[in-house]
C-alpha positions in Angstrom: 25.6 37.6 -44.4 23.3 40.5 -43.7 20.1 40.0 -41.7 17.5 38.6 -44.1 14.3 40.4 -45.1 11.1 39.4 -43.2 9.8 36.1 -44.7 13.1 34.9 -46.2 14.0 31.3 -45.4 17.0 31.8 -43.1 17.7 28.5 -41.3 17.0 24.8 -41.2 17.3 22.2 -38.5 16.0 18.7 -37.6 15.6 16.6 -34.6 17.1 13.1 -34.7 16.8 10.3 -32.1 20.1 9.0 -33.4 22.1 12.2 -33.5 25.4 10.5 -34.3 23.7 8.5 -37.1 22.4 11.7 -38.6 25.8 13.4 -38.4 27.4 10.4 -40.1 24.8 10.3 -42.9 24.7 14.0 -43.7 28.5 14.3 -43.3 29.0 11.6 -45.9 26.1 12.7 -48.3 26.4 16.5 -48.1 30.0 16.9 -46.9 28.9 18.5 -43.6 31.3 18.9 -40.6 29.9 19.5 -37.2 30.7 21.8 -34.3 30.7 20.6 -30.7 27.2 20.0 -29.3 25.9 22.8 -27.1 24.8 21.1 -23.9 23.4 24.4 -22.7 21.0 24.4 -25.6 19.9 20.7 -25.7 23.0 19.4 -27.6 22.1 21.6 -30.6 24.8 20.9 -33.1 25.6 23.2 -36.0 26.7 21.8 -39.4 29.0 23.6 -41.7 30.4 23.4 -45.2 33.9 25.0 -45.7 33.5 26.6 -42.4 30.2 28.2 -43.2 27.1 27.4 -41.2 24.4 25.6 -43.3 22.0 23.8 -40.9 21.8 22.1 -37.5 20.8 18.8 -35.9 19.5 18.2 -32.4 18.2 15.3 -30.3 14.5 15.4 -29.5 13.4 16.8 -26.2 11.5 14.4 -23.8 8.1 13.8 -25.2 9.0 15.0 -28.7 10.3 11.7 -30.0 8.8 10.7 -33.4 9.7 10.7 -37.0 12.4 13.1 -37.9 11.7 16.0 -40.2 13.5 19.1 -41.3 12.1 22.4 -40.1 12.6 25.6 -42.2 12.8 29.0 -40.4 11.6 32.3 -41.8 13.3 35.5 -40.8 11.3 38.0 -38.7 12.1 41.4 -37.4 9.9 40.8 -34.4 9.0 37.2 -33.6 6.2 38.2 -31.2 4.6 40.3 -33.9 5.0 37.5 -36.4 3.4 35.1 -33.9 0.4 37.4 -33.6 0.0 37.5 -37.4 0.2 33.7 -37.5 -2.7 33.5 -35.0 -4.7 36.3 -36.8 -4.5 34.3 -40.0 -5.7 31.0 -38.7 -2.3 29.4 -37.9 -1.3 27.9 -34.6 1.7 28.9 -32.5 3.2 25.6 -31.2 6.0 27.2 -29.3 5.8 30.8 -28.1 8.7 33.1 -29.1 11.7 32.1 -26.9 15.0 33.8 -26.6 18.0 31.5 -27.3 20.9 33.1 -25.5 22.2 35.9 -27.5 21.7 33.9 -30.7 18.2 35.2 -31.4 14.5 34.4 -30.7 12.7 31.4 -32.1 9.1 30.4 -32.5 7.5 27.3 -34.0 4.1 27.4 -35.7 1.7 25.5 -38.0 -0.3 26.8 -40.9 -4.1 26.1 -41.1 -3.4 23.1 -43.3 -0.9 21.5 -40.9 2.5 22.6 -42.3 5.0 23.1 -39.4 7.6 25.8 -39.8 9.8 28.1 -37.6 10.3 31.8 -37.2 13.7 33.3 -36.4 14.5 36.8 -35.1 18.2 37.1 -35.5 20.6 38.0 -32.7 24.2 37.0 -33.1 23.1 34.1 -35.3 21.7 35.5 -38.5 21.1 32.2 -40.2 22.7 30.5 -43.2 26.2 31.7 -43.8 25.9 30.6 -47.4 23.3 29.2 -49.8 23.2 27.6 -53.2 26.6 26.0 -53.0 27.3 22.3 -52.6 26.1 21.2 -49.2 24.1 24.3 -48.5 20.4 25.1 -48.5 19.1 26.4 -51.8 15.3 26.1 -52.0 12.1 24.9 -50.3 8.6 24.0 -51.1 5.4 23.7 -49.0 3.8 20.3 -49.6 0.1 20.5 -48.6 -3.2 18.8 -49.3 -5.0 22.1 -48.7 -3.3 24.5 -51.0 -5.9 27.2 -50.6 -5.1 27.5 -46.9 -1.4 27.8 -47.5 -2.0 30.3 -50.3 -4.0 32.5 -48.0 -1.8 32.1 -44.9 1.8 32.5 -45.9 1.3 35.6 -48.1 -0.7 37.2 -45.3 1.9 36.5 -42.7 5.0 37.3 -44.7 3.7 39.7 -47.5 4.5 37.3 -50.3 3.2 37.8 -53.8 2.1 34.7 -55.6 2.7 33.3 -59.1 1.0 30.2 -60.5 3.0 27.9 -62.7 1.3 27.1 -66.1 1.5 23.3 -65.8 -1.6 21.2 -66.1 0.2 18.2 -64.6 0.5 19.8 -61.2 -0.8 22.6 -58.9 2.3 24.6 -58.1 2.7 28.2 -57.0 5.8 30.4 -56.2 5.9 32.9 -53.4 7.9 36.0 -54.1 9.4 38.5 -51.7 10.1 41.7 -53.6 11.7 40.6 -56.8 13.0 37.3 -55.4 11.3 33.9 -55.5 11.8 32.4 -52.0 9.4 29.5 -51.6 7.3 27.1 -53.7 3.9 25.5 -52.8 3.0 22.1 -54.2 -0.3 20.3 -53.8 0.1 16.8 -52.5 -1.6 14.3 -54.8 -2.7 10.7 -54.2 0.9 9.7 -55.0 1.8 10.7 -51.5 1.0 8.1 -48.8 -2.1 9.2 -46.8 -0.2 8.8 -43.6 2.4 11.4 -44.7 1.7 14.8 -43.1 2.1 18.0 -44.9 5.6 19.5 -44.6 8.1 21.9 -46.0 10.6 20.1 -48.3 14.1 21.6 -48.2 16.6 21.4 -51.0 20.4 21.2 -50.6 22.7 21.9 -53.5 25.1 19.1 -54.5 27.9 18.8 -57.1 26.4 15.7 -58.8 22.8 14.6 -58.1 23.2 11.0 -59.3 26.4 10.4 -57.2 24.6 11.9 -54.2 21.6 9.7 -54.6 23.8 6.6 -54.9 25.7 7.5 -51.8 22.5 8.3 -49.8 20.8 5.1 -50.7 23.9 3.0 -50.0 23.9 4.6 -46.5 20.2 3.7 -45.8 18.4 6.6 -47.4 15.3 6.0 -49.6 14.9 7.5 -53.1 11.4 9.0 -53.3 11.6 10.6 -56.7 14.0 11.2 -59.5 16.7 12.0 -60.4 15.0 14.3 -62.9 16.3 17.1 -65.1 14.4 20.4 -64.9 15.1 24.0 -66.0 16.2 24.7 -62.4 18.6 21.8 -62.1 18.8 18.0 -61.8 17.1 17.0 -58.6 16.0 14.0 -56.5 13.7 13.6 -53.5 15.0 11.4 -50.6 14.3 10.3 -47.1 17.2 9.8 -44.7 17.5 6.6 -42.6 15.5 8.2 -39.8 12.6 9.2 -42.1 13.4 13.0 -42.7 12.5 14.1 -46.2 14.8 16.3 -48.2 15.8 16.9 -51.8 19.2 17.4 -53.5 19.8 19.5 -56.6 22.7 20.1 -59.0 22.0 23.7 -60.0 24.6 23.5 -62.8 22.7 20.8 -64.8 19.6 22.4 -66.3 17.4 21.3 -69.1 14.4 22.8 -70.9 12.8 26.2 -70.9 11.7 28.0 -67.7 8.0 27.5 -67.2 5.6 30.3 -67.7 3.9 31.8 -64.6 0.9 34.0 -64.0 0.6 36.5 -61.1 -2.3 35.7 -58.9 -1.8 38.3 -56.2 
């Protein structure tokens, strides 16, 4: 897969205190297989589907223990320049750009509303080997209580254009990169527990949403929402046994007309 355009979601990973438990859960639920852990890089362990890299899991570094959460990385041509734009637009750089062997350069940051994300400047590791097939990443949405901050920040950092979805029931925007929609932005309502921090929710494609939900909950996962049919596919929101939120979607099972959108930038 070619190096992605600046601002394209290109990789996802998560820290788990129980790494073997995470491997067992996602292996059963999403069909992932795992490479040998890389001791040189903190036991970073890559997950694959049909031999194609789709994500990674890693144990927390000392002092970083806490609730697990998926982190989405956005492609950058120059991680240092992206870090500067993050600061210039009110964001916080949590980890300065750091070279990871010959794989690439990573950076961790937080938007002004508290949403944590990563930046990846590709070296030999370009990111996802595949997307939108069962077991692989397919979509993501910024969940925030301060949408105006995310709407100002992410387009300024990554040159996104914005579209607003015409739906009175929710405040939802789509961020476009060129002619591609690459990220959603959802306002967190009172339905979300107040202790839940803002985050980026990643979606993984599955062959059958209902079967996946049944398997995940049987293995200790928690169903948060759905399953629900939409014009984009049948999806459900889950938390894994260690508390990391994610969603699954059957892209082949669609229902209803595509919602209308209005350009806002």
